MOPAC internal coordinates of N, CA, C and O (Angstrom, degrees):
PM7 1SCF
backbone

  N    0.0000 0     0.00 0     0.00 0    0    0    0
  C    1.4455 1     0.00 0     0.00 0    1    0    0
  C    1.5226 1   108.86 1     0.00 0    2    1    0
  O    1.2310 1   120.68 1   -41.24 1    3    2    1
  N    1.3026 1   116.31 1   138.76 1    3    2    1
  C    1.4604 1   122.91 1  -178.85 1    5    3    2
  C    1.5232 1   110.54 1   -88.01 1    6    5    3
  O    1.2310 1   121.13 1   -31.92 1    7    6    5
  N    1.3048 1   115.44 1   148.08 1    7    6    5
  C    1.4637 1   121.90 1   174.07 1    9    7    6
  C    1.5163 1   107.33 1  -104.67 1   10    9    7
  O    1.2310 1   120.92 1   -44.31 1   11   10    9
  N    1.3079 1   115.85 1   135.69 1   11   10    9
  C    1.4563 1   120.93 1  -179.89 1   13   11   10
  C    1.5216 1   110.46 1   -60.38 1   14   13   11
  O    1.2310 1   121.27 1   -49.16 1   15   14   13
  N    1.3374 1   115.17 1   130.84 1   15   14   13
  C    1.4630 1   119.20 1   179.14 1   17   15   14
  C    1.5243 1   112.00 1   -68.78 1   18   17   15
  O    1.2310 1   120.44 1   164.47 1   19   18   17
  N    1.3399 1   116.76 1   -15.53 1   19   18   17
  C    1.4609 1   121.04 1   177.96 1   21   19   18
  C    1.5261 1   112.30 1   -93.84 1   22   21   19
  O    1.2310 1   120.11 1  -175.02 1   23   22   21
  N    1.3201 1   117.39 1     4.98 1   23   22   21
  C    1.4569 1   120.54 1  -177.01 1   25   23   22
  C    1.5210 1   111.61 1   -54.86 1   26   25   23
  O    1.2310 1   120.50 1   136.38 1   27   26   25
  N    1.3074 1   116.64 1   -43.62 1   27   26   25
  C    1.4604 1   120.84 1   178.72 1   29   27   26
  C    1.5278 1   111.92 1  -108.19 1   30   29   27
  O    1.2310 1   120.56 1  -162.55 1   31   30   29
  N    1.2991 1   116.54 1    17.45 1   31   30   29
  C    1.4569 1   121.18 1  -176.52 1   33   31   30
  C    1.5262 1   110.90 1   -86.81 1   34   33   31
  O    1.2310 1   121.16 1   -26.67 1   35   34   33
  N    1.3166 1   115.38 1   153.33 1   35   34   33
  C    1.4626 1   119.75 1   177.33 1   37   35   34
  C    1.5258 1   111.53 1   -88.36 1   38   37   35
  O    1.2310 1   120.03 1   170.15 1   39   38   37
  N    1.3154 1   117.54 1    -9.85 1   39   38   37
  C    1.4585 1   121.10 1   179.87 1   41   39   38
  C    1.5237 1   110.30 1   -80.78 1   42   41   39
  O    1.2310 1   120.92 1   -27.67 1   43   42   41
  N    1.3036 1   115.85 1   152.33 1   43   42   41
  C    1.4608 1   119.71 1   178.17 1   45   43   42
  C    1.5232 1   111.61 1   -95.53 1   46   45   43
  O    1.2310 1   120.21 1   179.11 1   47   46   45
  N    1.3263 1   117.20 1    -0.89 1   47   46   45
  C    1.4551 1   120.94 1   179.71 1   49   47   46
  C    1.5234 1   109.90 1   -75.21 1   50   49   47
  O    1.2310 1   120.21 1   -53.31 1   51   50   49
  N    1.3380 1   117.21 1   126.69 1   51   50   49
  C    1.4609 1   118.89 1   179.09 1   53   51   50
  C    1.5303 1   111.07 1   -76.29 1   54   53   51
  O    1.2310 1   121.18 1   -28.70 1   55   54   53
  N    1.3089 1   115.35 1   151.30 1   55   54   53
  C    1.4666 1   119.31 1   175.39 1   57   55   54
  C    1.5259 1   108.24 1   -80.94 1   58   57   55
  O    1.2310 1   120.19 1    -4.58 1   59   58   57
  N    1.3272 1   117.25 1   175.42 1   59   58   57
  C    1.4598 1   120.98 1  -178.38 1   61   59   58
  C    1.5242 1   112.06 1   -63.30 1   62   61   59
  O    1.2310 1   119.96 1   151.92 1   63   62   61
  N    1.3182 1   117.69 1   -28.08 1   63   62   61
  C    1.4587 1   120.70 1   178.42 1   65   63   62
  C    1.5277 1   110.34 1   -70.32 1   66   65   63
  O    1.2310 1   120.57 1   145.69 1   67   66   65
  N    1.3313 1   116.52 1   -34.31 1   67   66   65
  C    1.4657 1   120.90 1  -176.79 1   69   67   66
  C    1.5214 1   113.17 1   -80.67 1   70   69   67
  O    1.2310 1   119.81 1   156.00 1   71   70   69
  N    1.3136 1   117.97 1   -24.00 1   71   70   69
  C    1.4548 1   120.84 1  -177.40 1   73   71   70
  C    1.5197 1   108.37 1   -70.76 1   74   73   71
  O    1.2310 1   120.06 1   -59.15 1   75   74   73
  N    1.3308 1   117.50 1   120.85 1   75   74   73
  C    1.4560 1   119.40 1  -178.31 1   77   75   74
  C    1.5235 1   111.50 1   -68.88 1   78   77   75
  O    1.2310 1   120.98 1   -40.26 1   79   78   77
  N    1.3189 1   115.74 1   139.74 1   79   78   77
  C    1.4555 1   122.28 1   175.49 1   81   79   78
  C    1.5183 1   106.62 1   -96.69 1   82   81   79
  O    1.2310 1   120.17 1   -58.43 1   83   82   81
  N    1.3168 1   117.29 1   121.57 1   83   82   81
  C    1.4616 1   122.45 1  -179.92 1   85   83   82
  C    1.5294 1   112.26 1    53.53 1   86   85   83
  O    1.2310 1   119.97 1  -141.07 1   87   86   85
  N    1.3316 1   117.65 1    38.93 1   87   86   85
  C    1.4605 1   122.18 1   178.74 1   89   87   86
  C    1.5261 1   112.25 1    51.58 1   90   89   87
  O    1.2310 1   120.69 1  -127.36 1   91   90   89
  N    1.3156 1   116.29 1    52.64 1   91   90   89
  C    1.4554 1   121.38 1  -179.91 1   93   91   90
  C    1.5192 1   110.87 1   -62.91 1   94   93   91
  O    1.2310 1   120.89 1   -39.16 1   95   94   93
  N    1.3150 1   115.90 1   140.84 1   95   94   93
  C    1.4543 1   120.01 1   172.88 1   97   95   94
  C    1.5201 1   108.04 1   -83.27 1   98   97   95
  O    1.2310 1   120.52 1   -12.56 1   99   98   97
  N    1.3172 1   116.61 1   167.44 1   99   98   97
  C    1.4621 1   120.82 1   178.76 1  101   99   98
  C    1.5166 1   110.35 1   -59.14 1  102  101   99
  O    1.2310 1   120.07 1   141.33 1  103  102  101
  N    1.3336 1   117.47 1   -38.67 1  103  102  101
  C    1.4610 1   120.92 1   179.77 1  105  103  102
  C    1.5227 1   110.77 1   -60.33 1  106  105  103
  O    1.2310 1   120.18 1   138.25 1  107  106  105
  N    1.3323 1   117.26 1   -41.75 1  107  106  105
  C    1.4502 1   120.15 1   179.97 1  109  107  106
  C    1.5170 1   111.56 1   -68.24 1  110  109  107
  O    1.2310 1   119.93 1   144.48 1  111  110  109
  N    1.3058 1   117.73 1   -35.52 1  111  110  109
  C    1.4596 1   120.77 1   178.21 1  113  111  110
  C    1.5167 1   109.84 1   -64.22 1  114  113  111
  O    1.2310 1   120.35 1   139.05 1  115  114  113
  N    1.3273 1   116.94 1   -40.95 1  115  114  113
  C    1.4607 1   120.85 1   177.48 1  117  115  114
  C    1.5180 1   109.72 1   -62.55 1  118  117  115
  O    1.2310 1   120.45 1   138.56 1  119  118  117
  N    1.3206 1   116.74 1   -41.44 1  119  118  117
  C    1.4588 1   120.78 1   177.82 1  121  119  118
  C    1.5199 1   110.08 1   -56.50 1  122  121  119
  O    1.2310 1   120.20 1   138.40 1  123  122  121
  N    1.3345 1   117.23 1   -41.60 1  123  122  121
  C    1.4517 1   121.29 1  -174.99 1  125  123  122
  C    1.5206 1   113.66 1   -75.99 1  126  125  123
  O    1.2310 1   120.01 1   170.89 1  127  126  125
  N    1.3160 1   117.59 1    -9.11 1  127  126  125
  C    1.4552 1   119.31 1  -177.88 1  129  127  126
  C    1.5222 1   112.28 1   -69.87 1  130  129  127
  O    1.2310 1   119.95 1   166.31 1  131  130  129
  N    1.3150 1   117.70 1   -13.69 1  131  130  129
  C    1.4602 1   122.14 1   179.25 1  133  131  130
  C    1.5267 1   108.12 1  -135.92 1  134  133  131
  O    1.2310 1   119.47 1   -47.51 1  135  134  133
  N    1.3335 1   118.61 1   132.49 1  135  134  133
  C    1.4646 1   119.79 1   178.40 1  137  135  134
  C    1.5308 1   111.24 1   -56.99 1  138  137  135
  O    1.2310 1   120.64 1   -38.88 1  139  138  137
  N    1.3119 1   116.39 1   141.12 1  139  138  137
  C    1.4577 1   121.50 1  -177.93 1  141  139  138
  C    1.5279 1   111.54 1   -55.90 1  142  141  139
  O    1.2310 1   119.92 1   143.84 1  143  142  141
  N    1.3282 1   117.77 1   -36.16 1  143  142  141
  C    1.4653 1   121.06 1  -179.65 1  145  143  142
  C    1.5278 1   112.43 1   -60.57 1  146  145  143
  O    1.2310 1   120.13 1   158.77 1  147  146  145
  N    1.3198 1   117.36 1   -21.23 1  147  146  145
  C    1.4644 1   121.52 1  -178.29 1  149  147  146
  C    1.5286 1   113.24 1   -95.56 1  150  149  147
  O    1.2310 1   119.99 1   179.33 1  151  150  149
  N    1.3302 1   117.62 1    -0.67 1  151  150  149
  C    1.4541 1   120.30 1  -178.51 1  153  151  150
  C    1.5224 1   110.89 1   -65.56 1  154  153  151
  O    1.2310 1   120.87 1   -37.50 1  155  154  153
  N    1.3128 1   115.95 1   142.50 1  155  154  153
  C    1.4589 1   122.06 1   174.05 1  157  155  154
  C    1.5283 1   108.85 1   -82.06 1  158  157  155
  O    1.2310 1   121.08 1    -8.02 1  159  158  157
  N    1.3170 1   115.54 1   171.98 1  159  158  157
  C    1.4639 1   120.50 1   175.80 1  161  159  158
  C    1.5295 1   109.68 1   -58.58 1  162  161  159
  O    1.2310 1   120.70 1   139.00 1  163  162  161
  N    1.3251 1   116.26 1   -41.00 1  163  162  161
  C    1.4648 1   121.08 1  -179.17 1  165  163  162
  C    1.5275 1   111.59 1   -66.06 1  166  165  163
  O    1.2310 1   120.41 1   141.22 1  167  166  165
  N    1.3253 1   116.82 1   -38.78 1  167  166  165
  C    1.4695 1   121.17 1   179.16 1  169  167  166
  C    1.5300 1   110.16 1   -66.22 1  170  169  167
  O    1.2310 1   120.51 1   137.36 1  171  170  169
  N    1.3277 1   116.64 1   -42.64 1  171  170  169
  C    1.4671 1   120.72 1   177.36 1  173  171  170
  C    1.5255 1   109.23 1   -58.93 1  174  173  171
  O    1.2310 1   120.42 1   132.41 1  175  174  173
  N    1.3248 1   116.81 1   -47.59 1  175  174  173
  C    1.4663 1   120.62 1  -179.86 1  177  175  174
  C    1.5270 1   110.90 1   -60.67 1  178  177  175
  O    1.2310 1   120.54 1   136.71 1  179  178  177
  N    1.3108 1   116.58 1   -43.29 1  179  178  177
  C    1.4647 1   121.26 1   179.86 1  181  179  178
  C    1.5242 1   111.60 1   -59.87 1  182  181  179
  O    1.2310 1   120.33 1   136.61 1  183  182  181
  N    1.3216 1   116.97 1   -43.39 1  183  182  181
  C    1.4665 1   120.62 1  -179.24 1  185  183  182
  C    1.5258 1   111.63 1   -72.33 1  186  185  183
  O    1.2310 1   120.22 1   140.79 1  187  186  185
  N    1.3363 1   117.19 1   -39.21 1  187  186  185
  C    1.4625 1   119.96 1  -178.95 1  189  187  186
  C    1.5273 1   112.02 1   -69.57 1  190  189  187
  O    1.2310 1   120.09 1   154.68 1  191  190  189
  N    1.3343 1   117.43 1   -25.32 1  191  190  189
  C    1.4718 1   120.38 1   177.31 1  193  191  190
  C    1.5221 1   111.46 1   -62.76 1  194  193  191
  O    1.2310 1   120.45 1   159.72 1  195  194  193
  N    1.3211 1   116.75 1   -20.28 1  195  194  193
  C    1.4639 1   121.01 1   179.24 1  197  195  194
  C    1.5257 1   112.19 1   -74.39 1  198  197  195
  O    1.2310 1   120.55 1   159.11 1  199  198  197
  N    1.3464 1   116.55 1   -20.89 1  199  198  197
  C    1.4652 1   119.43 1  -175.96 1  201  199  198
  C    1.5279 1   113.86 1  -124.04 1  202  201  199
  O    1.2310 1   120.28 1   167.27 1  203  202  201
  N    1.3412 1   117.07 1   -12.73 1  203  202  201
  C    1.4616 1   120.34 1  -175.90 1  205  203  202
  C    1.5236 1   111.59 1  -126.25 1  206  205  203
  O    1.2310 1   121.36 1   -19.59 1  207  206  205
  N    1.3128 1   115.01 1   160.41 1  207  206  205
  C    1.4568 1   122.03 1   173.75 1  209  207  206
  C    1.5335 1   108.76 1   -64.26 1  210  209  207
  O    1.2310 1   119.66 1   -41.16 1  211  210  209
  N    1.3246 1   118.26 1   138.84 1  211  210  209
  C    1.4692 1   120.78 1  -179.35 1  213  211  210
  C    1.5307 1   114.16 1   -55.89 1  214  213  211
  O    1.2310 1   120.13 1   149.24 1  215  214  213
  N    1.3254 1   117.36 1   -30.76 1  215  214  213
  C    1.4678 1   120.68 1   178.30 1  217  215  214
  C    1.5293 1   110.19 1   -63.18 1  218  217  215
  O    1.2310 1   120.62 1   140.77 1  219  218  217
  N    1.3269 1   116.41 1   -39.23 1  219  218  217
  C    1.4678 1   120.82 1   178.37 1  221  219  218
  C    1.5212 1   110.05 1   -69.74 1  222  221  219
  O    1.2310 1   120.33 1   141.23 1  223  222  221
  N    1.3164 1   116.97 1   -38.77 1  223  222  221
  C    1.4666 1   121.39 1  -178.91 1  225  223  222
  C    1.5271 1   110.68 1   -61.78 1  226  225  223
  O    1.2310 1   120.00 1   146.36 1  227  226  225
  N    1.3339 1   117.61 1   -33.64 1  227  226  225
  C    1.4695 1   119.57 1   179.29 1  229  227  226
  C    1.5258 1   111.65 1   -61.47 1  230  229  227
  O    1.2310 1   120.14 1   151.70 1  231  230  229
  N    1.3262 1   117.34 1   -28.30 1  231  230  229
  C    1.4703 1   120.35 1   176.89 1  233  231  230
  C    1.5266 1   111.00 1   -63.64 1  234  233  231
  O    1.2310 1   120.46 1   144.65 1  235  234  233
  N    1.3279 1   116.72 1   -35.35 1  235  234  233
  C    1.4620 1   120.79 1   178.89 1  237  235  234
  C    1.5255 1   110.65 1   -68.80 1  238  237  235
  O    1.2310 1   120.84 1   142.51 1  239  238  237
  N    1.3262 1   116.01 1   -37.49 1  239  238  237
  C    1.4677 1   120.25 1   177.91 1  241  239  238
  C    1.5295 1   109.48 1   -68.83 1  242  241  239
  O    1.2310 1   120.35 1   134.40 1  243  242  241
  N    1.3339 1   116.93 1   -45.60 1  243  242  241
  C    1.4671 1   121.28 1   179.55 1  245  243  242
  C    1.5250 1   111.58 1   -59.56 1  246  245  243
  O    1.2310 1   120.44 1   142.86 1  247  246  245
  N    1.3247 1   116.76 1   -37.14 1  247  246  245
  C    1.4671 1   121.35 1  -179.63 1  249  247  246
  C    1.5308 1   112.45 1   -86.86 1  250  249  247
  O    1.2310 1   120.22 1  -176.17 1  251  250  249
  N    1.3307 1   117.19 1     3.83 1  251  250  249
  C    1.4681 1   124.09 1   177.77 1  253  251  250
  C    1.5333 1   112.24 1    56.13 1  254  253  251
  O    1.2310 1   121.13 1  -132.07 1  255  254  253
  N    1.3271 1   115.45 1    47.93 1  255  254  253
  C    1.4601 1   121.29 1   179.86 1  257  255  254
  C    1.5261 1   109.35 1   -83.56 1  258  257  255
  O    1.2310 1   121.09 1   -69.16 1  259  258  257
  N    1.3284 1   115.52 1   110.84 1  259  258  257
  C    1.4628 1   120.99 1   174.66 1  261  259  258
  C    1.5275 1   108.03 1   -99.64 1  262  261  259
  O    1.2310 1   120.16 1     7.34 1  263  262  261
  N    1.3122 1   117.31 1  -172.66 1  263  262  261
  C    1.4608 1   120.58 1  -176.50 1  265  263  262
  C    1.5150 1   114.27 1   -62.11 1  266  265  263
  O    1.2310 1   120.72 1   138.97 1  267  266  265
  N    1.3282 1   116.23 1   -41.03 1  267  266  265
  C    1.4643 1   119.63 1   179.24 1  269  267  266
  C    1.5275 1   110.23 1   -63.96 1  270  269  267
  O    1.2310 1   120.40 1   135.70 1  271  270  269
  N    1.3393 1   116.85 1   -44.30 1  271  270  269
  C    1.4643 1   121.17 1   178.69 1  273  271  270
  C    1.5210 1   111.23 1   -65.19 1  274  273  271
  O    1.2310 1   120.65 1   139.79 1  275  274  273
  N    1.3189 1   116.36 1   -40.21 1  275  274  273
  C    1.4628 1   121.14 1  -179.50 1  277  275  274
  C    1.5242 1   110.98 1   -57.32 1  278  277  275
  O    1.2310 1   120.60 1   139.18 1  279  278  277
  N    1.3209 1   116.47 1   -40.82 1  279  278  277
  C    1.4585 1   120.84 1  -179.51 1  281  279  278
  C    1.5179 1   114.23 1   -67.88 1  282  281  279
  O    1.2310 1   120.31 1   163.10 1  283  282  281
  N    1.3241 1   117.02 1   -16.90 1  283  282  281
  C    1.4667 1   121.50 1  -178.93 1  285  283  282
  C    1.5257 1   113.25 1   -94.28 1  286  285  283
  O    1.2310 1   120.30 1   168.71 1  287  286  285
  N    1.3165 1   117.03 1   -11.29 1  287  286  285
  C    1.4607 1   120.27 1  -176.05 1  289  287  286
  C    1.5268 1   112.29 1   -72.41 1  290  289  287
  O    1.2310 1   121.54 1   -40.07 1  291  290  289
  N    1.3104 1   114.66 1   139.93 1  291  290  289
  C    1.4671 1   121.86 1   175.01 1  293  291  290
  C    1.5266 1   108.13 1  -114.19 1  294  293  291
  O    1.2310 1   120.78 1   -12.49 1  295  294  293
  N    1.2995 1   116.12 1   167.51 1  295  294  293
  C    1.4595 1   120.14 1   177.15 1  297  295  294
  C    1.5199 1   110.07 1   -58.15 1  298  297  295
  O    1.2310 1   120.61 1   137.61 1  299  298  297
  N    1.3273 1   116.44 1   -42.39 1  299  298  297
  C    1.4672 1   121.20 1  -179.79 1  301  299  298
  C    1.5291 1   111.44 1   -61.54 1  302  301  299
  O    1.2310 1   120.29 1   132.89 1  303  302  301
  N    1.3265 1   117.05 1   -47.11 1  303  302  301
  C    1.4700 1   120.27 1   178.78 1  305  303  302
  C    1.5237 1   111.39 1   -61.54 1  306  305  303
  O    1.2310 1   120.59 1   137.24 1  307  306  305
  N    1.3177 1   116.47 1   -42.76 1  307  306  305
  C    1.4610 1   120.53 1  -179.60 1  309  307  306
  C    1.5266 1   111.55 1   -62.03 1  310  309  307
  O    1.2310 1   120.61 1   140.15 1  311  310  309
  N    1.3295 1   116.44 1   -39.85 1  311  310  309
  C    1.4538 1   120.30 1  -178.40 1  313  311  310
  C    1.5284 1   111.62 1   -78.15 1  314  313  311
  O    1.2310 1   120.47 1   135.45 1  315  314  313
  N    1.3264 1   116.70 1   -44.55 1  315  314  313
  C    1.4584 1   121.21 1  -174.68 1  317  315  314
  C    1.5247 1   112.78 1   -75.36 1  318  317  315
  O    1.2310 1   120.16 1   131.24 1  319  318  317
  N    1.3123 1   117.30 1   -48.76 1  319  318  317
  C    1.4633 1   120.60 1  -172.02 1  321  319  318
  C    1.5253 1   114.58 1   -96.60 1  322  321  319
  O    1.2310 1   120.51 1   158.78 1  323  322  321
  N    1.3208 1   116.63 1   -21.22 1  323  322  321
  C    1.4643 1   118.57 1   179.69 1  325  323  322
  C    1.5234 1   112.38 1  -110.64 1  326  325  323
  O    1.2310 1   120.57 1   174.10 1  327  326  325
  N    1.3253 1   116.52 1    -5.90 1  327  326  325
  C    1.4516 1   120.80 1   175.57 1  329  327  326
  C    1.5128 1   115.58 1    72.54 1  330  329  327
  O    1.2310 1   120.22 1  -157.27 1  331  330  329
  N    1.3307 1   117.18 1    22.73 1  331  330  329
  C    1.4620 1   120.05 1   178.87 1  333  331  330
  C    1.5236 1   110.10 1   -79.31 1  334  333  331
  O    1.2310 1   120.81 1   -32.69 1  335  334  333
  N    1.3189 1   116.05 1   147.31 1  335  334  333
  C    1.4586 1   121.49 1   172.27 1  337  335  334
  C    1.5267 1   107.91 1   -72.33 1  338  337  335
  O    1.2310 1   120.56 1   -14.33 1  339  338  337
  N    1.3127 1   116.54 1   165.67 1  339  338  337
  C    1.4605 1   121.11 1  -177.09 1  341  339  338
  C    1.5286 1   112.44 1   -57.89 1  342  341  339
  O    1.2310 1   119.95 1   135.10 1  343  342  341
  N    1.3230 1   117.69 1   -44.90 1  343  342  341
  C    1.4693 1   121.32 1  -177.57 1  345  343  342
  C    1.5227 1   113.19 1   -56.76 1  346  345  343
  O    1.2310 1   119.67 1   123.21 1  347  346  345
  N    1.3363 1   118.24 1   -56.79 1  347  346  345
  C    1.4629 1   119.17 1   178.28 1  349  347  346
  C    1.5311 1   113.08 1   -61.68 1  350  349  347
  O    1.2310 1   120.34 1   144.25 1  351  350  349
  N    1.3243 1   116.95 1   -35.75 1  351  350  349
  C    1.4689 1   119.87 1   178.74 1  353  351  350
  C    1.5261 1   110.48 1   -62.46 1  354  353  351
  O    1.2310 1   120.49 1   136.98 1  355  354  353
  N    1.3237 1   116.67 1   -43.02 1  355  354  353
  C    1.4638 1   120.41 1   178.25 1  357  355  354
  C    1.5236 1   111.30 1   -65.21 1  358  357  355
  O    1.2310 1   120.50 1   142.27 1  359  358  357
  N    1.3321 1   116.66 1   -37.73 1  359  358  357
  C    1.4680 1   120.18 1   177.95 1  361  359  358
  C    1.5254 1   111.10 1   -61.96 1  362  361  359
  O    1.2310 1   120.34 1   138.44 1  363  362  361
  N    1.3275 1   116.96 1   -41.56 1  363  362  361
  C    1.4687 1   120.68 1  -179.98 1  365  363  362
  C    1.5202 1   110.24 1   -65.00 1  366  365  363
  O    1.2310 1   120.30 1   133.19 1  367  366  365
  N    1.3200 1   117.03 1   -46.81 1  367  366  365
  C    1.4687 1   120.70 1  -179.58 1  369  367  366
  C    1.5286 1   110.16 1   -62.52 1  370  369  367
  O    1.2310 1   120.14 1   137.87 1  371  370  369
  N    1.3220 1   117.33 1   -42.13 1  371  370  369
  C    1.4631 1   121.03 1   177.66 1  373  371  370
  C    1.5297 1   110.88 1   -63.89 1  374  373  371
  O    1.2310 1   120.20 1   138.71 1  375  374  373
  N    1.3150 1   117.23 1   -41.29 1  375  374  373
  C    1.4640 1   122.02 1   178.07 1  377  375  374
  C    1.5294 1   110.38 1   -59.93 1  378  377  375
  O    1.2310 1   120.42 1   133.43 1  379  378  377
  N    1.3267 1   116.80 1   -46.57 1  379  378  377
  C    1.4696 1   121.02 1  -179.61 1  381  379  378
  C    1.5265 1   110.29 1   -61.80 1  382  381  379
  O    1.2310 1   120.34 1   134.62 1  383  382  381
  N    1.3288 1   116.96 1   -45.38 1  383  382  381
  C    1.4671 1   120.35 1   178.94 1  385  383  382
  C    1.5257 1   111.03 1   -62.50 1  386  385  383
  O    1.2310 1   120.05 1   138.82 1  387  386  385
  N    1.3202 1   117.51 1   -41.18 1  387  386  385
  C    1.4690 1   121.23 1   178.66 1  389  387  386
  C    1.5206 1   111.35 1   -63.79 1  390  389  387
  O    1.2310 1   120.21 1   137.23 1  391  390  389
  N    1.3246 1   117.21 1   -42.77 1  391  390  389
  C    1.4678 1   120.71 1   179.12 1  393  391  390
  C    1.5259 1   110.91 1   -63.59 1  394  393  391
  O    1.2310 1   120.70 1   139.47 1  395  394  393
  N    1.3268 1   116.26 1   -40.53 1  395  394  393
  C    1.4723 1   119.35 1   178.16 1  397  395  394
  C    1.5268 1   110.91 1   -61.52 1  398  397  395
  O    1.2310 1   120.72 1   133.78 1  399  398  397
  N    1.3313 1   116.22 1   -46.22 1  399  398  397
  C    1.4688 1   120.15 1  -179.80 1  401  399  398
  C    1.5229 1   111.23 1   -62.81 1  402  401  399
  O    1.2310 1   120.53 1   135.63 1  403  402  401
  N    1.3225 1   116.59 1   -44.37 1  403  402  401
  C    1.4650 1   120.44 1  -179.97 1  405  403  402
  C    1.5249 1   111.46 1   -63.82 1  406  405  403
  O    1.2310 1   120.56 1   138.48 1  407  406  405
  N    1.3187 1   116.53 1   -41.52 1  407  406  405
  C    1.4586 1   119.57 1   179.98 1  409  407  406
  C    1.5253 1   111.22 1   -68.93 1  410  409  407
  O    1.2310 1   120.32 1   142.25 1  411  410  409
  N    1.3305 1   117.00 1   -37.75 1  411  410  409
  C    1.4685 1   119.95 1   177.09 1  413  411  410
  C    1.5232 1   110.72 1   -64.50 1  414  413  411
  O    1.2310 1   120.32 1   136.99 1  415  414  413
  N    1.3330 1   117.00 1   -43.01 1  415  414  413
  C    1.4690 1   119.20 1  -179.43 1  417  415  414
  C    1.5206 1   110.71 1   -68.75 1  418  417  415
  O    1.2310 1   120.40 1   144.66 1  419  418  417
  N    1.3294 1   116.85 1   -35.34 1  419  418  417
  C    1.4641 1   119.88 1   177.44 1  421  419  418
  C    1.5305 1   110.17 1   -66.17 1  422  421  419
  O    1.2310 1   120.12 1   136.28 1  423  422  421
  N    1.3177 1   117.37 1   -43.72 1  423  422  421
  C    1.4633 1   120.90 1   179.04 1  425  423  422
  C    1.5173 1   110.51 1   -62.91 1  426  425  423
  O    1.2310 1   120.35 1   140.33 1  427  426  425
  N    1.3264 1   116.93 1   -39.67 1  427  426  425
  C    1.4635 1   120.67 1  -179.58 1  429  427  426
  C    1.5257 1   110.86 1   -65.60 1  430  429  427
  O    1.2310 1   120.25 1   136.86 1  431  430  429
  N    1.3424 1   117.13 1   -43.14 1  431  430  429
  C    1.4663 1   119.12 1  -178.45 1  433  431  430
  C    1.5200 1   111.41 1   -72.15 1  434  433  431
  O    1.2310 1   119.77 1   143.00 1  435  434  433
  N    1.3134 1   118.04 1   -37.00 1  435  434  433
  C    1.4637 1   120.75 1   177.25 1  437  435  434
  C    1.5203 1   109.56 1   -69.24 1  438  437  435
  O    1.2310 1   120.46 1   138.06 1  439  438  437
  N    1.3287 1   116.72 1   -41.94 1  439  438  437
  C    1.4624 1   120.71 1   178.35 1  441  439  438
  C    1.5092 1   112.02 1   -62.26 1  442  441  439
  O    1.2310 1   120.29 1   140.18 1  443  442  441
  N    1.3241 1   117.05 1   -39.82 1  443  442  441
  C    1.4677 1   120.70 1   178.97 1  445  443  442
  C    1.5196 1   110.25 1   -67.43 1  446  445  443
  O    1.2310 1   120.42 1   141.97 1  447  446  445
  N    1.3182 1   116.80 1   -38.03 1  447  446  445
  C    1.4613 1   120.87 1   178.74 1  449  447  446
  C    1.5101 1   111.84 1   -67.82 1  450  449  447
  O    1.2310 1   120.37 1   141.67 1  451  450  449
  N    1.3255 1   116.90 1   -38.33 1  451  450  449
  C    1.4584 1   120.69 1   179.67 1  453  451  450
  C    1.5164 1   111.22 1   -69.68 1  454  453  451
  O    1.2310 1   120.73 1   149.03 1  455  454  453
  N    1.3391 1   116.21 1   -30.97 1  455  454  453
  C    1.4629 1   119.49 1  -178.06 1  457  455  454
  C    1.5212 1   111.31 1   -66.89 1  458  457  455
  O    1.2310 1   120.21 1   153.26 1  459  458  457
  N    1.3370 1   117.20 1   -26.74 1  459  458  457
  C    1.4618 1   120.88 1  -177.51 1  461  459  458
  C    1.5288 1   113.22 1   -88.05 1  462  461  459
  O    1.2310 1   120.34 1   169.44 1  463  462  461
  N    1.3040 1   116.96 1   -10.56 1  463  462  461
  C    1.4656 1   119.39 1  -179.12 1  465  463  462
  C    1.5153 1   108.99 1   -75.04 1  466  465  463
  O    1.2310 1   119.67 1   -54.30 1  467  466  465
  N    1.3506 1   118.23 1   125.70 1  467  466  465
  C    1.4662 1   119.93 1  -177.57 1  469  467  466
  C    1.5091 1   112.06 1   -70.53 1  470  469  467
  O    1.2310 1   120.10 1   180.00 1  471  470  469

């Protein structure tokens, strides 16, 4: 985890780490602190509870879906093999795509910031 370079600074200008991307909530920032591929089954369940009914989330735990598995799921797999209705399946796929985009943009901004450090 990165520490803000302005943490002890007298300036009020936020660093690139502090600037919110798409008005991220604190929960989303915590999500981004670890790549989705490294999420445990419990972490996946915790994040999916934010967008799905808990009964549906238990299916992910029963099927031992961790972060790597979550990234491989398609709408078809979710509906056919996990028995999800179309709506929840689309929400999961959209969530995965959103997490990928957020993590890519975070890596790009952190990487750009690190490149400028002498």
